[in-house]
MIDREN-852460 format. One record per residue (C-alpha): x, y, z; residue in three letters; residue number from 1; chain. Coordinates in Angstrom, 3 decimals, padded with zeros to 6 digits. Example, Ala and Ser with C-alpha at 12.3 -4.5 7.8 and 13.67 -1.06 7.14 Angstrom:
<nodes>
<<012.300; -004.500; 007.800>; 'ALA'; 1; 'A'> <<013.670; -001.060; 007.140>; 'SER'; 2; 'A'> 
</nodes>
This chain:
<nodes>
<<000.000; 000.000; 000.000>; 'MET'; 1; 'A'> <<001.105; 003.546; -000.715>; 'GLU'; 2; 'A'> <<001.409; 006.191; 002.027>; 'LEU'; 3; 'A'> <<-001.982; 007.742; 001.340>; 'GLY'; 4; 'A'> <<-003.733; 004.368; 001.317>; 'GLU'; 5; 'A'> <<-002.164; 003.368; 004.634>; 'ARG'; 6; 'A'> <<-003.107; 006.633; 006.323>; 'VAL'; 7; 'A'> <<-006.621; 006.578; 004.871>; 'ASP'; 8; 'A'> <<-007.108; 003.059; 006.222>; 'ALA'; 9; 'A'> <<-006.159; 004.147; 009.755>; 'VAL'; 10; 'A'> <<-008.511; 007.135; 009.633>; 'ILE'; 11; 'A'> <<-011.401; 005.124; 008.188>; 'ASP'; 12; 'A'> <<-011.033; 002.427; 010.842>; 'ALA'; 13; 'A'> <<-011.139; 004.976; 013.684>; 'ALA'; 14; 'A'> <<-013.866; 007.357; 012.517>; 'LEU'; 15; 'A'> <<-017.106; 007.091; 014.420>; 'GLY'; 16; 'A'> <<-016.086; 004.558; 017.029>; 'SER'; 17; 'A'> <<-012.836; 006.139; 018.322>; 'ARG'; 18; 'A'> <<-012.355; 009.495; 016.592>; 'ILE'; 19; 'A'> <<-015.142; 011.968; 015.845>; 'VAL'; 20; 'A'> <<-013.213; 014.223; 013.483>; 'GLY'; 21; 'A'> <<-009.652; 014.926; 012.394>; 'CYS'; 22; 'A'> <<-007.278; 016.788; 010.107>; 'VAL'; 23; 'A'> <<-004.133; 014.887; 009.115>; 'VAL'; 24; 'A'> <<-001.216; 016.556; 007.309>; 'LEU'; 25; 'A'> <<002.089; 015.047; 006.200>; 'ILE'; 26; 'A'> <<004.971; 017.070; 004.764>; 'HIS'; 27; 'A'> <<008.374; 016.022; 003.501>; 'GLU'; 28; 'A'> <<011.024; 018.764; 003.562>; 'HIS'; 29; 'A'> <<008.268; 021.347; 003.757>; 'GLY'; 30; 'A'> <<006.258; 019.972; 000.831>; 'LYS'; 31; 'A'> <<002.791; 018.535; 001.297>; 'ARG'; 32; 'A'> <<002.482; 014.847; 000.475>; 'VAL'; 33; 'A'> <<-000.810; 014.092; 002.227>; 'TYR'; 34; 'A'> <<-003.781; 016.046; 003.568>; 'ALA'; 35; 'A'> <<-007.202; 014.936; 004.702>; 'ARG'; 36; 'A'> <<-010.045; 016.359; 006.756>; 'ALA'; 37; 'A'> <<-012.509; 013.696; 007.892>; 'ALA'; 38; 'A'> <<-015.393; 013.144; 010.274>; 'GLY'; 39; 'A'> <<-017.347; 015.731; 012.217>; 'PHE'; 40; 'A'> <<-016.423; 018.993; 013.882>; 'ALA'; 41; 'A'> <<-019.852; 018.736; 015.542>; 'ASP'; 42; 'A'> <<-021.325; 015.239; 015.289>; 'ARG'; 43; 'A'> <<-024.776; 016.133; 016.594>; 'GLU'; 44; 'A'> <<-025.128; 019.089; 014.232>; 'ALA'; 45; 'A'> <<-023.664; 017.160; 011.307>; 'GLY'; 46; 'A'> <<-020.924; 019.764; 010.774>; 'THR'; 47; 'A'> <<-017.991; 018.211; 008.888>; 'PRO'; 48; 'A'> <<-014.351; 018.825; 009.702>; 'VAL'; 49; 'A'> <<-012.553; 020.987; 007.154>; 'ARG'; 50; 'A'> <<-008.878; 021.821; 006.825>; 'GLU'; 51; 'A'> <<-009.561; 025.218; 008.398>; 'ASP'; 52; 'A'> <<-011.364; 023.739; 011.408>; 'THR'; 53; 'A'> <<-009.971; 025.193; 014.636>; 'ILE'; 54; 'A'> <<-009.057; 022.782; 017.443>; 'PHE'; 55; 'A'> <<-008.161; 023.288; 021.096>; 'ARG'; 56; 'A'> <<-004.409; 022.596; 021.266>; 'LEU'; 57; 'A'> <<-003.654; 021.788; 024.920>; 'ALA'; 58; 'A'> <<000.068; 020.885; 025.053>; 'SER'; 59; 'A'> <<000.633; 021.525; 021.350>; 'VAL'; 60; 'A'> <<000.770; 025.077; 022.702>; 'THR'; 61; 'A'> <<004.131; 024.250; 024.300>; 'LYS'; 62; 'A'> <<006.334; 023.882; 021.174>; 'PRO'; 63; 'A'> <<004.879; 027.130; 019.811>; 'ILE'; 64; 'A'> <<005.940; 028.948; 022.982>; 'VAL'; 65; 'A'> <<009.303; 027.177; 022.882>; 'ALA'; 66; 'A'> <<009.845; 028.332; 019.299>; 'ALA'; 67; 'A'> <<009.038; 031.901; 020.364>; 'ALA'; 68; 'A'> <<011.594; 031.660; 023.188>; 'ALA'; 69; 'A'> <<014.253; 030.390; 020.777>; 'LEU'; 70; 'A'> <<013.502; 033.287; 018.431>; 'ARG'; 71; 'A'> <<013.782; 035.700; 021.362>; 'ALA'; 72; 'A'> <<017.205; 034.222; 022.111>; 'MET'; 73; 'A'> <<018.292; 034.773; 018.528>; 'ASP'; 74; 'A'> <<017.166; 038.400; 018.909>; 'ALA'; 75; 'A'> <<019.322; 038.820; 022.020>; 'GLY'; 76; 'A'> <<016.311; 039.246; 024.317>; 'LEU'; 77; 'A'> <<016.798; 036.076; 026.339>; 'LEU'; 78; 'A'> <<019.457; 033.533; 027.265>; 'SER'; 79; 'A'> <<019.251; 029.880; 028.265>; 'LEU'; 80; 'A'> <<021.202; 030.589; 031.452>; 'ASP'; 81; 'A'> <<019.164; 033.594; 032.538>; 'ASP'; 82; 'A'> <<017.423; 033.085; 035.880>; 'PRO'; 83; 'A'> <<013.648; 033.390; 035.750>; 'VAL'; 84; 'A'> <<013.847; 036.063; 038.455>; 'THR'; 85; 'A'> <<015.581; 038.376; 035.988>; 'LYS'; 86; 'A'> <<012.176; 038.758; 034.306>; 'TYR'; 87; 'A'> <<009.765; 037.669; 037.077>; 'LEU'; 88; 'A'> <<011.469; 038.785; 040.342>; 'PRO'; 89; 'A'> <<008.595; 037.421; 042.416>; 'TRP'; 90; 'A'> <<008.716; 033.911; 040.930>; 'PHE'; 91; 'A'> <<010.926; 032.182; 043.501>; 'ALA'; 92; 'A'> <<009.375; 028.923; 044.735>; 'PRO'; 93; 'A'> <<011.157; 026.957; 047.422>; 'LYS'; 94; 'A'> <<013.004; 023.684; 046.852>; 'ALA'; 95; 'A'> <<012.090; 020.618; 048.941>; 'PRO'; 96; 'A'> <<014.897; 021.473; 051.388>; 'ASP'; 97; 'A'> <<013.507; 024.974; 051.998>; 'GLY'; 98; 'A'> <<016.121; 026.843; 049.974>; 'THR'; 99; 'A'> <<015.285; 029.179; 047.097>; 'THR'; 100; 'A'> <<017.161; 027.852; 044.060>; 'PRO'; 101; 'A'> <<017.639; 029.589; 040.731>; 'GLN'; 102; 'A'> <<015.350; 028.326; 037.982>; 'ILE'; 103; 'A'> <<016.986; 028.985; 034.619>; 'LEU'; 104; 'A'> <<015.300; 029.420; 031.246>; 'ILE'; 105; 'A'> <<016.841; 026.123; 030.110>; 'ARG'; 106; 'A'> <<015.123; 024.389; 033.042>; 'HIS'; 107; 'A'> <<011.767; 025.702; 031.847>; 'LEU'; 108; 'A'> <<012.318; 024.634; 028.238>; 'LEU'; 109; 'A'> <<013.327; 021.105; 029.241>; 'THR'; 110; 'A'> <<010.841; 020.492; 032.089>; 'HIS'; 111; 'A'> <<013.669; 020.159; 034.595>; 'THR'; 112; 'A'> <<012.594; 023.147; 036.715>; 'SER'; 113; 'A'> <<010.976; 021.184; 039.541>; 'GLY'; 114; 'A'> <<007.503; 022.429; 038.561>; 'LEU'; 115; 'A'> <<004.842; 019.771; 038.033>; 'SER'; 116; 'A'> <<001.154; 019.561; 037.178>; 'TYR'; 117; 'A'> <<000.069; 017.577; 040.219>; 'SER'; 118; 'A'> <<001.670; 019.506; 043.081>; 'ASP'; 119; 'A'> <<000.105; 022.919; 042.548>; 'ILE'; 120; 'A'> <<-002.406; 024.996; 044.537>; 'PRO'; 121; 'A'> <<-006.103; 024.435; 043.840>; 'ASP'; 122; 'A'> <<-006.493; 028.048; 042.694>; 'ASP'; 123; 'A'> <<-003.898; 027.669; 039.903>; 'VAL'; 124; 'A'> <<-005.101; 026.808; 036.399>; 'SER'; 125; 'A'> <<-003.229; 024.395; 034.150>; 'ARG'; 126; 'A'> <<-004.804; 026.096; 031.136>; 'GLY'; 127; 'A'> <<-007.583; 023.749; 029.992>; 'SER'; 128; 'A'> <<-009.433; 023.179; 033.267>; 'ASP'; 129; 'A'> <<-012.265; 024.817; 035.195>; 'ASN'; 130; 'A'> <<-010.054; 026.545; 037.748>; 'ARG'; 131; 'A'> <<-010.190; 030.303; 038.452>; 'PRO'; 132; 'A'> <<-010.183; 032.811; 035.604>; 'LEU'; 133; 'A'> <<-007.314; 035.155; 036.413>; 'VAL'; 134; 'A'> <<-004.620; 036.863; 034.299>; 'PRO'; 135; 'A'> <<-001.416; 034.945; 033.630>; 'LEU'; 136; 'A'> <<000.634; 037.017; 036.078>; 'GLU'; 137; 'A'> <<-001.760; 036.273; 038.935>; 'GLU'; 138; 'A'> <<-001.855; 032.575; 037.996>; 'ASN'; 139; 'A'> <<001.950; 032.424; 038.146>; 'LEU'; 140; 'A'> <<002.120; 034.363; 041.405>; 'ARG'; 141; 'A'> <<-000.174; 031.755; 042.925>; 'ARG'; 142; 'A'> <<001.946; 028.982; 041.436>; 'LEU'; 143; 'A'> <<005.081; 030.449; 043.009>; 'SER'; 144; 'A'> <<003.662; 029.693; 046.483>; 'ARG'; 145; 'A'> <<003.916; 025.948; 045.877>; 'ALA'; 146; 'A'> <<007.209; 024.180; 046.624>; 'PRO'; 147; 'A'> <<009.161; 022.581; 043.801>; 'LEU'; 148; 'A'> <<009.101; 018.781; 043.659>; 'VAL'; 149; 'A'> <<012.903; 018.684; 043.195>; 'PHE'; 150; 'A'> <<015.835; 021.064; 042.847>; 'ALA'; 151; 'A'> <<016.081; 022.555; 039.331>; 'PRO'; 152; 'A'> <<018.224; 020.545; 036.939>; 'GLY'; 153; 'A'> <<018.207; 017.342; 038.999>; 'THR'; 154; 'A'> <<015.238; 015.475; 037.451>; 'ALA'; 155; 'A'> <<012.567; 015.636; 034.741>; 'TRP'; 156; 'A'> <<008.886; 016.241; 035.426>; 'ARG'; 157; 'A'> <<006.192; 017.370; 033.022>; 'TYR'; 158; 'A'> <<004.353; 020.380; 034.341>; 'GLY'; 159; 'A'> <<003.859; 024.135; 034.249>; 'MET'; 160; 'A'> <<007.353; 025.123; 033.164>; 'SER'; 161; 'A'> <<006.166; 026.471; 029.814>; 'ILE'; 162; 'A'> <<003.439; 028.510; 031.519>; 'ASP'; 163; 'A'> <<006.238; 030.274; 033.406>; 'VAL'; 164; 'A'> <<008.236; 030.647; 030.190>; 'LEU'; 165; 'A'> <<005.171; 032.307; 028.688>; 'GLY'; 166; 'A'> <<005.197; 034.807; 031.545>; 'GLY'; 167; 'A'> <<008.869; 035.524; 030.855>; 'VAL'; 168; 'A'> <<008.133; 036.208; 027.190>; 'LEU'; 169; 'A'> <<005.239; 038.460; 028.156>; 'GLY'; 170; 'A'> <<007.467; 040.357; 030.585>; 'ALA'; 171; 'A'> <<010.084; 040.944; 027.880>; 'ILE'; 172; 'A'> <<007.398; 042.541; 025.728>; 'GLU'; 173; 'A'> <<006.135; 044.667; 028.624>; 'GLY'; 174; 'A'> <<003.134; 042.735; 029.966>; 'ASN'; 175; 'A'> <<003.511; 039.423; 031.789>; 'VAL'; 176; 'A'> <<-000.113; 038.513; 031.109>; 'SER'; 177; 'A'> <<-000.054; 039.230; 027.355>; 'ASP'; 178; 'A'> <<001.736; 036.164; 026.046>; 'LEU'; 179; 'A'> <<-000.206; 036.354; 022.793>; 'GLU'; 180; 'A'> <<001.557; 039.594; 021.832>; 'ALA'; 181; 'A'> <<004.946; 037.902; 022.272>; 'ALA'; 182; 'A'> <<003.864; 034.838; 020.295>; 'LEU'; 183; 'A'> <<002.550; 037.024; 017.498>; 'ARG'; 184; 'A'> <<005.800; 038.976; 017.332>; 'LYS'; 185; 'A'> <<008.138; 036.004; 017.228>; 'HIS'; 186; 'A'> <<006.161; 033.159; 015.622>; 'VAL'; 187; 'A'> <<002.481; 033.587; 014.765>; 'LEU'; 188; 'A'> <<002.687; 036.663; 012.537>; 'ASP'; 189; 'A'> <<006.011; 035.800; 010.835>; 'PRO'; 190; 'A'> <<004.599; 032.381; 009.903>; 'LEU'; 191; 'A'> <<001.102; 033.652; 009.013>; 'SER'; 192; 'A'> <<-000.454; 031.469; 011.719>; 'MET'; 193; 'A'> <<-003.573; 033.608; 011.605>; 'ASP'; 194; 'A'> <<-005.903; 031.215; 013.441>; 'ASP'; 195; 'A'> <<-003.641; 030.309; 016.370>; 'THR'; 196; 'A'> <<-004.778; 032.405; 019.319>; 'ARG'; 197; 'A'> <<-005.921; 032.086; 022.943>; 'PHE'; 198; 'A'> <<-009.530; 032.659; 021.878>; 'THR'; 199; 'A'> <<-010.876; 031.409; 018.520>; 'PRO'; 200; 'A'> <<-010.661; 033.841; 015.616>; 'THR'; 201; 'A'> <<-013.887; 032.354; 014.237>; 'ASP'; 202; 'A'> <<-015.937; 030.492; 016.878>; 'PRO'; 203; 'A'> <<-018.077; 028.909; 014.151>; 'SER'; 204; 'A'> <<-015.002; 026.943; 013.010>; 'ARG'; 205; 'A'> <<-014.079; 025.645; 016.476>; 'LEU'; 206; 'A'> <<-014.482; 021.880; 016.771>; 'ALA'; 207; 'A'> <<-016.729; 020.490; 019.485>; 'THR'; 208; 'A'> <<-014.696; 018.414; 021.965>; 'PRO'; 209; 'A'> <<-015.429; 014.741; 022.628>; 'TYR'; 210; 'A'> <<-013.971; 012.193; 024.994>; 'GLY'; 211; 'A'> <<-013.331; 008.469; 024.853>; 'ASP'; 212; 'A'> <<-016.528; 006.504; 025.309>; 'GLY'; 213; 'A'> <<-018.297; 003.254; 024.489>; 'THR'; 214; 'A'> <<-019.637; 002.518; 021.943>; 'PRO'; 215; 'A'> <<-018.801; 005.996; 020.591>; 'VAL'; 216; 'A'> <<-016.989; 009.053; 021.975>; 'PRO'; 217; 'A'> <<-019.036; 011.230; 024.331>; 'LEU'; 218; 'A'> <<-019.771; 014.889; 023.766>; 'ARG'; 219; 'A'> <<-018.073; 016.807; 026.560>; 'MET'; 220; 'A'> <<-019.993; 018.849; 029.091>; 'SER'; 221; 'A'> <<-018.441; 021.750; 031.001>; 'ASP'; 222; 'A'> <<-016.753; 020.795; 033.243>; 'PRO'; 223; 'A'> <<-016.014; 017.263; 032.082>; 'GLN'; 224; 'A'> <<-014.091; 014.729; 034.172>; 'THR'; 225; 'A'> <<-011.997; 012.352; 032.087>; 'MET'; 226; 'A'> <<-010.019; 009.308; 033.200>; 'ARG'; 227; 'A'> <<-007.335; 007.790; 030.956>; 'ASN'; 228; 'A'> <<-006.192; 004.190; 030.733>; 'GLY'; 229; 'A'> <<-003.672; 004.746; 033.537>; 'ASN'; 230; 'A'> <<-006.362; 005.998; 035.889>; 'GLY'; 231; 'A'> <<-005.213; 009.617; 035.660>; 'GLU'; 232; 'A'> <<-008.066; 012.090; 036.022>; 'ILE'; 233; 'A'> <<-008.355; 015.411; 034.215>; 'SER'; 234; 'A'> <<-011.168; 017.925; 034.658>; 'VAL'; 235; 'A'> <<-011.594; 019.775; 031.390>; 'MET'; 236; 'A'> <<-013.399; 023.025; 030.618>; 'SER'; 237; 'A'> <<-014.330; 023.285; 026.923>; 'PRO'; 238; 'A'> <<-015.776; 026.753; 027.494>; 'GLY'; 239; 'A'> <<-012.560; 028.229; 028.874>; 'ARG'; 240; 'A'> <<-011.311; 028.942; 025.340>; 'ILE'; 241; 'A'> <<-014.094; 031.561; 024.964>; 'PHE'; 242; 'A'> <<-013.040; 033.477; 028.093>; 'ARG'; 243; 'A'> <<-010.468; 036.176; 027.266>; 'PRO'; 244; 'A'> <<-010.046; 036.887; 030.984>; 'GLU'; 245; 'A'> <<-008.515; 033.427; 031.462>; 'ALA'; 246; 'A'> <<-004.756; 033.171; 031.865>; 'ALA'; 247; 'A'> <<-002.961; 032.882; 028.536>; 'GLN'; 248; 'A'> <<-001.473; 029.512; 029.358>; 'SER'; 249; 'A'> <<001.777; 028.811; 027.536>; 'GLY'; 250; 'A'> <<001.368; 025.161; 028.407>; 'GLY'; 251; 'A'> <<-002.177; 024.510; 027.248>; 'SER'; 252; 'A'> <<-004.188; 027.553; 026.226>; 'GLY'; 253; 'A'> <<-004.045; 028.025; 022.461>; 'LEU'; 254; 'A'> <<-006.408; 026.949; 019.723>; 'CYS'; 255; 'A'> <<-005.619; 026.819; 016.011>; 'GLY'; 256; 'A'> <<-005.575; 024.833; 012.805>; 'THR'; 257; 'A'> <<-003.434; 021.868; 011.824>; 'ALA'; 258; 'A'> <<-002.038; 023.879; 008.930>; 'GLY'; 259; 'A'> <<-000.874; 026.591; 011.300>; 'ASP'; 260; 'A'> <<001.143; 024.128; 013.379>; 'PHE'; 261; 'A'> <<002.637; 022.495; 010.309>; 'MET'; 262; 'A'> <<004.062; 025.926; 009.492>; 'ARG'; 263; 'A'> <<006.084; 025.700; 012.711>; 'VAL'; 264; 'A'> <<007.534; 022.314; 011.774>; 'LEU'; 265; 'A'> <<008.250; 023.515; 008.229>; 'ASP'; 266; 'A'> <<009.926; 026.681; 009.519>; 'ALA'; 267; 'A'> <<012.195; 024.674; 011.795>; 'MET'; 268; 'A'> <<013.782; 023.253; 008.640>; 'GLN'; 269; 'A'> <<014.643; 026.701; 007.263>; 'THR'; 270; 'A'> <<016.597; 029.733; 008.487>; 'ASP'; 271; 'A'> <<013.744; 030.680; 010.834>; 'PHE'; 272; 'A'> <<016.257; 030.158; 013.653>; 'LEU'; 273; 'A'> <<019.963; 030.953; 013.742>; 'ALA'; 274; 'A'> <<022.103; 027.919; 012.811>; 'PRO'; 275; 'A'> <<023.214; 027.099; 016.368>; 'ALA'; 276; 'A'> <<019.695; 027.545; 017.716>; 'THR'; 277; 'A'> <<018.278; 025.456; 014.899>; 'HIS'; 278; 'A'> <<020.618; 022.558; 015.637>; 'SER'; 279; 'A'> <<019.657; 022.596; 019.311>; 'SER'; 280; 'A'> <<015.875; 022.786; 018.903>; 'ALA'; 281; 'A'> <<015.254; 019.078; 018.261>; 'PHE'; 282; 'A'> <<018.380; 017.754; 020.006>; 'ALA'; 283; 'A'> <<018.397; 016.038; 023.398>; 'VAL'; 284; 'A'> <<018.729; 018.724; 026.073>; 'GLN'; 285; 'A'> <<017.943; 016.761; 029.223>; 'ALA'; 286; 'A'> <<020.374; 013.869; 028.839>; 'ALA'; 287; 'A'> <<020.704; 011.763; 031.957>; 'GLY'; 288; 'A'> <<017.328; 012.915; 033.299>; 'LEU'; 289; 'A'> <<014.928; 010.131; 032.299>; 'PRO'; 290; 'A'> <<011.371; 010.890; 031.291>; 'MET'; 291; 'A'> <<008.415; 008.734; 032.208>; 'ASP'; 292; 'A'> <<008.638; 007.339; 028.661>; 'ARG'; 293; 'A'> <<011.369; 004.719; 028.048>; 'PRO'; 294; 'A'> <<013.900; 005.394; 025.308>; 'GLY'; 295; 'A'> <<013.183; 009.121; 025.091>; 'GLN'; 296; 'A'> <<014.726; 012.324; 026.444>; 'PHE'; 297; 'A'> <<013.429; 015.869; 026.162>; 'PHE'; 298; 'A'> <<014.629; 018.505; 023.709>; 'SER'; 299; 'A'> <<013.409; 022.097; 023.607>; 'PHE'; 300; 'A'> <<010.407; 021.137; 021.452>; 'MET'; 301; 'A'> <<009.337; 017.629; 022.499>; 'GLY'; 302; 'A'> <<010.530; 014.113; 023.288>; 'ALA'; 303; 'A'> <<013.468; 012.781; 021.272>; 'VAL'; 304; 'A'> <<013.654; 009.055; 020.536>; 'VAL'; 305; 'A'> <<017.058; 007.737; 021.631>; 'THR'; 306; 'A'> <<016.155; 004.024; 021.709>; 'ASP'; 307; 'A'> <<013.586; 002.883; 019.119>; 'PRO'; 308; 'A'> <<013.210; -000.558; 020.678>; 'THR'; 309; 'A'> <<012.507; 000.709; 024.188>; 'ALA'; 310; 'A'> <<010.303; 003.598; 023.063>; 'SER'; 311; 'A'> <<008.247; 001.863; 020.396>; 'GLY'; 312; 'A'> <<008.937; 004.749; 018.014>; 'TRP'; 313; 'A'> <<010.586; 003.659; 014.759>; 'PRO'; 314; 'A'> <<013.531; 006.022; 014.316>; 'ARG'; 315; 'A'> <<016.301; 007.400; 016.495>; 'ARG'; 316; 'A'> <<016.198; 011.200; 016.535>; 'GLY'; 317; 'A'> <<012.472; 011.439; 015.806>; 'LEU'; 318; 'A'> <<010.767; 014.117; 017.941>; 'VAL'; 319; 'A'> <<007.151; 013.854; 019.021>; 'GLN'; 320; 'A'> <<004.539; 015.155; 021.459>; 'TRP'; 321; 'A'> <<000.806; 015.750; 021.716>; 'GLY'; 322; 'A'> <<-002.037; 017.631; 023.362>; 'GLY'; 323; 'A'> <<-004.623; 016.243; 025.741>; 'ILE'; 324; 'A'> <<-007.625; 017.558; 023.797>; 'TRP'; 325; 'A'> <<-006.781; 015.022; 021.074>; 'GLY'; 326; 'A'> <<-003.744; 016.086; 019.039>; 'ASN'; 327; 'A'> <<-000.335; 014.649; 018.224>; 'ASN'; 328; 'A'> <<002.633; 015.491; 016.029>; 'TRP'; 329; 'A'> <<006.043; 014.164; 015.078>; 'MET'; 330; 'A'> <<009.041; 015.386; 013.128>; 'HIS'; 331; 'A'> <<011.912; 013.293; 011.796>; 'ASP'; 332; 'A'> <<014.902; 015.608; 011.191>; 'PRO'; 333; 'A'> <<016.790; 012.889; 009.303>; 'ALA'; 334; 'A'> <<014.146; 012.513; 006.597>; 'THR'; 335; 'A'> <<012.408; 015.895; 006.853>; 'GLY'; 336; 'A'> <<009.104; 014.107; 007.495>; 'THR'; 337; 'A'> <<006.504; 015.929; 009.586>; 'SER'; 338; 'A'> <<003.108; 014.611; 010.706>; 'LEU'; 339; 'A'> <<000.394; 016.746; 012.302>; 'VAL'; 340; 'A'> <<-002.767; 015.041; 013.553>; 'VAL'; 341; 'A'> <<-005.475; 017.253; 015.060>; 'TYR'; 342; 'A'> <<-008.603; 015.529; 016.369>; 'THR'; 343; 'A'> <<-011.432; 016.612; 018.642>; 'ASN'; 344; 'A'> <<-011.339; 013.390; 020.675>; 'THR'; 345; 'A'> <<-009.584; 013.038; 024.043>; 'MET'; 346; 'A'> <<-007.610; 010.784; 024.891>; 'TRP'; 347; 'A'> <<-007.562; 008.686; 021.751>; 'GLU'; 348; 'A'> <<-006.275; 011.432; 019.487>; 'GLY'; 349; 'A'> <<-003.457; 012.377; 021.846>; 'CYS'; 350; 'A'> <<-001.872; 009.146; 023.041>; 'ASN'; 351; 'A'> <<-004.267; 006.336; 022.163>; 'GLY'; 352; 'A'> <<-003.900; 003.612; 019.526>; 'PRO'; 353; 'A'> <<-004.882; 006.112; 016.809>; 'PHE'; 354; 'A'> <<-001.628; 008.010; 017.372>; 'ARG'; 355; 'A'> <<000.479; 004.861; 017.142>; 'ASP'; 356; 'A'> <<-001.389; 003.518; 014.126>; 'GLN'; 357; 'A'> <<-000.932; 006.833; 012.317>; 'MET'; 358; 'A'> <<002.786; 006.802; 013.098>; 'ARG'; 359; 'A'> <<003.122; 003.240; 011.836>; 'ASP'; 360; 'A'> <<001.216; 004.107; 008.650>; 'ALA'; 361; 'A'> <<003.661; 006.917; 007.884>; 'VAL'; 362; 'A'> <<006.627; 004.554; 008.249>; 'TYR'; 363; 'A'> <<004.987; 001.699; 006.367>; 'GLY'; 364; 'A'> 
</nodes>
């Protein structure tokens, strides 16, 4: 079977029972080799998904913010070894031993800061939940009251590091809470990512969110409690994306189109970044600090496969990540192959069998 036939077969097998709607794009060295919009943006209304359908991004927000930080470094506005307190003097959480360690920008980019998602105050939003609607600066001030789970640079833990990085970028541009202005300056406007924002540019194009269910995915309420296969619980707020007073979460807050995010992956293969920055973007940056995923270590943009056998991913050097609302992406620097999969179905579209089957279809 050819590439398109393999990918079509995976989509057709998942539609209806596991995935409500999706947009799948594949590029090779920046050139489109496959594109398909399938299923429903709103199943009950019969609204089909189109290529310009807008999806909630969740953690696909993170590599966009990371790219903006790398661009800011190239512009001389930021350095990997800058302490966070240079930009946010009040962000100084305590380490487990009671000391106040320096969190560096590189710790934020690599999730080695000691910040997590689980050990945070109840009045702090992770970006896609039903927690308080406050500006980003206030959200981060509340976060700073919680102790770190380890000293910066000593371990890896997924969490709110990129939310803090978003505050840094906002501060550089003059307003901690206005991350969108910084993203527009460094990434969104230069790449014509016109639909990637913290509130939808056209609400009529925003996909309705669904969650895993039997025999078909369930339409989410607000709030909606979701439990994944590992028993982890997430409380989601689909309506948060319509609330401009919500914190502009650098870790989870954006919405946008699949085509917009593919522009990021395409740009990372050009002179969008300075040569040294470009070479570091998809390289292992947290060596020796194991993730909770075997055979992978974190870069600045996502997880890098270092052991295909242990990880289950087919190629060493491949970089991948996803977003809890139902999205996943991968980029293979060696072959220039990029895959963007946006769905409106949590968890299946993020880290369920659909993700793995799509990956395997790309690699034949």
